N, C-alpha and C positions, 0 to 999 in steps of 0.2 A: 181734663180730656178723659173720656171713659176708656176702660180696658178694651172693650170691643173695638173702638176706634183705633187703637194701637195695634191690635192683633189680627184683624180680619184680612183677608186676602183681597186687595184691591183691583186685581187684574181681570180684565173681561175674558181673556183667552189664556190658556196655558202656553200654547205655541205662539210665539211673537216674532215680529220682523224688525230688523234694524237697518236704518238708512245711514250709510257712511256720511258724517257731517263734519269731518275735520276741516278746519280753517287755519291750520297752523302755518308757521314759517318753516320750510323744510331745510335740509342740510346745506342748501345753496343760498338760503336767505330769501327764498322766493315764497310768497304767500300763495298757499293753494286753498281752493274752495270747492269741496267735492259735491255739494248739493246741486249746484247748477252743472258741474262738469259731468256727473253721472245722469243728468237730465231729470233728477227727481223734482226739482223746483218747477220745471216746465211741464212735467208729466204726472204730477202728483195725483190728479184724478184718476189717471189710468192705473198708476201704480197701486193706489188703495183699492180699486176695483178688482185688480188682479188677485189680491190677496183673499178675496171672499171664497174662492173655490177651495182654498186650503184652511179655512177657519181661522185665519190670523186676524184677530180682531184687536190686538195691541201692538203698537209700534213704539220703537225708540227713535226720537227726533232730537235735533240739536238747534238751539237758537243762533249759533255762530257769533260769539261775543265780539269778535273783531269787526263784524258787520253791523251789529246792533249799537255799539258804543264807539263811533269814530271820533267823537269829541267827548272828553271826560264829563261823566254825569249827564249826558244828553243821549237819550235812547230813541232809536227808530224801531218800532215793533211792526212796521207794515208787512214785512215778509212773514213774520211769525203769526201775525192775525190772518193772513191769507191761508197759511198751512192749518191753523186752527179751523178755519171755516171749512176747508176741504175735509178735515177729519170728521167734522159734525155731519157734513153732507153724506159722508159715506159710512158713518157709524164706526169710526175708528177711534179707539182710545190711544191717546199720545202721552208717552213717558218723556219728559224734557231733560236733556243735557243742557246745563247753563254754560259749563266750560268743558268742551269735548277735549280738543286738543290745542286749541288757539287762544291767543291773548290780543288785546288791542296793540297797535304798533308801539305805543309808549310804555308799555308795560312788560315786565318779566316777574316770575315768582320772587326774585331777589330785590325788587323794587320796594322801597319802604312804604309806598301807598298801595301796594298790590292788594293786601287784605282789605283795606278801607274800600277800595273801588269795587272789590268783588262783593262785599256785603251790601254795598249800595246797589249793585246791579240785582242782587237777590231781592231786596225790598221792591225795586222798581218793577221786577218781573211779576211778583205776586200781585201788585196793585194793578198791573196791566192785565194779567190773566183773570183776576176776579172781576174786573170791569166788564169782560166778555162772558166768563163762565162763572157765575157767583156760587153755583151750586154743585159743580163737577168735583169729583175726587182729583186733586192734583198730586202727581208723582214726580219727584225731582231727583236727578242725579246732580249734585253741585259741581263736582269736578271729576272727570272720568280718568280712570287709571293713573292715580297719583304715583304709584310705584314705578310704572313704565315711564311716565313723563319725567320723573326724577332722574331716572338713568339716562334717557334719551337727551335731555337737556343739561343734565348736571355732570354727566360722565362720558357721553359718547359724541357730544357736539352735533347732535342731529336735529336740534331746534333750539330756539332761544331758552336760556342765556348762552348756549354754545360753550359750555364749560367742560373741563375734565377734572375729576377729583372733588366736585362739588355736589355730588348727588344728595348727601344728607342735607346740605343747606337748601338745596331746591325743595327737597321733600318737606322740610320744616316750613319753608315759606308757603308752599301749596296747602299744607294742613293748617296753618294759621288762618289762611283765607277760607278753606273748607269749613272750619269750625265756626269762624265769625260769620260765614254765610248760612250755616244751618241755624245759628242762633237768630239772624235776621229773618229767615224764612219762617221760622216757628213763632217769632214775635209778631210778624205780619199776619200769620195764619196758623194757629196751633194744629189744624188738621192736616198740614202738608205731610205727605209721606216722603221719606228720604230713602233712596236706593244707592247704596255704594256699588261701584263696579271696579273691582280690583282684579289684577291678573291671578289666576290659580296656577301655581307652578310647583315643580318638584325637582330639586337639584341633587344628584347622586355623587358619591365619591368614585374614584376609579375602582375597577374590579381588583380583588386583592388588597383593598386599601388598609392603611394603618388606622389605629384607633384615633389619632389626631385628624387624619383626613375624613373620617366618618363624622367626627364632632363638627368640623369646619363645614361640611356639606349640611348637616342638620341646621346650623347657625344660619347659613346662607338661605336655606328654605324657609326658616322661621321669619327672615326679614320681610317676606311678602306680607305679613300681617302688621307691619309697623303702622302704616296709615290708618287701618281700622283701630288699632290699639290706641293710637293717638286721639281718634275721633271719640272714643268712649272713655277716655281719661286714664286708661291704664299706663299709658306711656306719655311723657312730656306733659304732666298735668297743668303746667303753667299756661298751655295754650287754651285751657277752658274746655276741653273735651268732657262730655258727660255720658253715662250709660244710656240715658234716654235718647241720645242722638243716634244710637244704633236702632235701626228700623228693619229694613229689608236688605239682606246680604247679597249683592250681585257679584258674580265671579265670571271673569272672561277666560275661556279655555280653548286653546288651539293645539294643533298637532305638533308644534314645536315648543310646547311649554314644560317639557321635561328634558334636562340635558345634564352632561357631566361636568362637574366642577373642573375649573382650570382649562380643560381642553375645549369646552362648550360644545362637545359632540352631541348632536340631538339624538335622543332615544327613539328607536323605531316603535312607533305606537302599535303597529299590527305584530310586533314581536316575532319578526322573521329575519334573522334568527332570534330566538327567545333571549330576552335580556331580564335577568331575575330583579333588576333594579327598577323596572317599570312599575308604576302603580295605576290601577284603573281609576277613571275619573270619578266613579262613585266613591272610592276610598278617599280621594282627595277632598270631595265635597263633604263627606261624613266627617272628616278631620276638622273642617272649617266650622261645621255646624256644632260639633262637640266643643269647640273653643268658645263659641258666642251664644249658642242656644237661641239663634234667630232664624226666621224663615229664609230660605235660600232661593235664588234665581240663578240659573245659568244665563248670564247677561249678554254674552257673546260666545259664539262658536260657529266655526265653518272650517273648510278645507278647500285648498285650491286644486284645480284640475280635475283629473279622472277619478281620484279617490273620494270625491264629494259623496257618492252613494254609500260607500263603505263607512265613511265617518259617520254619516247620518244614522246608519244602522247601529253603530257602536253607541251613539248618544242615546238612541231609544232604548237599547238594552241596559245601559247604565242608569237611566232614568227610572226604569222599571225596578231596578234593584233598590234605588234610594226609597221609592215609594213604598215598596214592600217592607223596607225596614222601619217605616213610619217617619222618615225625615220629611219635614214640611218643604218640599220642593214646589215652589208656586209658579214656575214657568221656565221655558227655554226660548231664548231670543236667537234666531238665525241672523247672523251679522257677518258680512253684509247680505242683505237680501238681494241686492242688485250688485253686479260686477263693479269693480273699482280699479283704477290704475295704481301704480306705484307713487308714493308721495314724492319721492326724490326725482324719479325719471318718468315723467308723465307721458312721454312719447313711446315708451316701451309697451310690450304686450300687457294687457290687463291680467289681473290675477285669476280670472275664471273661478271665482269662489262663491258666487251668488247662486240662488235659486234661479234667477234670471241672468243670462249672459247679456252683454252689451255688444251690439253690432254698430260699429262707428260709421257714420256718414259725413260728407263734407258739409252739409247744411242741416242744422237741426240737431236735437239731442239724440243719443244713441237709441236704436231700436231695441226693445226687450225681446228675447228669445228664450223661452222656457227650457231649462235642462231637464229633459224628461227622466233620465235615470235618478237624478237627485229628487225629482217631484215624486217618484214612485217609492223611493226609499223613505221619503218623508211621510207619505201616506201609511206606509208600513209601520213606521215609528208611532204615528199617531194612533193607529189601531192597537198597537202593543200596550200603550200607556192609558188609553181611554178608559178601560174598565176599572183602573186603579183610581183615576180622578173622580169617577162617579161616587166612589165610596169615601173619598178623602174628606176630612173635616174642612169647614169654611174659615176656621180660625187656626192660628198656629199652635202646634204642641211643642212644648220645650222640653219634653222628656227625652232623656238619652239612654234610657234603660234598655231600649231594644237595640242599641248599637254596639 
């Protein structure tokens, strides 16, 4: 594979849209399936057309593993094929999550066949995709947010395997599958691009903390990189991770991604009152870039409720800082682009976190209503960043001298 193949920016648009595609079992053991629940499957043509006025030419989608493989090693790609066709008709580039948050009914990350089944899924997906798109650039996220799912299923009993105190074992199982999946993808097609999507967090000690508390907070923050370290072989090399498995580094960053150790008190992102422990998003992403020297994508970001415009303004300003510093920031994904309900309480109010709100109706999918203040803030952020994108190189620069 040539160096250009490894380093060029594959995304059609800097600003991207993400459709919530979770198909996990929630804390009550109920399977949720957000693509039809939000109406995206039913209204995908409209959804893609709505993106055009904002220049959102790239989207994150999910295959929904639990729906594709209801019988072991037998795959139903019909829904994914329909989504691919809609993307082609509307000129939309689709980045695919193979395992967003859900697994087939008979699997958990602790199952002895989990990694083998996932690797088989990866091979089958490449064969299916190339049968329809032999020449398109294929960008894949094998497993979304390993760190978060390890905590949710391994420590918080929020999804399968519904454990407490087993977060490391769940993470280890997920990363075994992730690494075997990347090997299978690259074996089937060496040109497949891999985009990791891990949470970007910052954990702080209490005010007036002791040296021990400061060190513990630093260690807890470092844990966010365990999954990526395993993927590239820096950690747990017995799993088979390799440096070449690191390609595009996606980080998911939300308003509640910075908190105080032990109390779990969320730091106020607008700094009112000012909290000296808060770190700007650009500083956190620079930290990740300096660690791996790979191109960065803000693979998920949004804010619920009335603060959506302020959050979007902050994201634009922080992206401008990164680009001026020479960090190869290749994109920002607004996630979710459509409103979504709570995983565990589907009948409660929706999050109101999308560019489009969802107005529920008794018959048919939710009606999309553009949130105008968010839309205006997005256009302002696009205008702020656009001049820097025009002069940015089309290939990644791995120098950190400017940081």
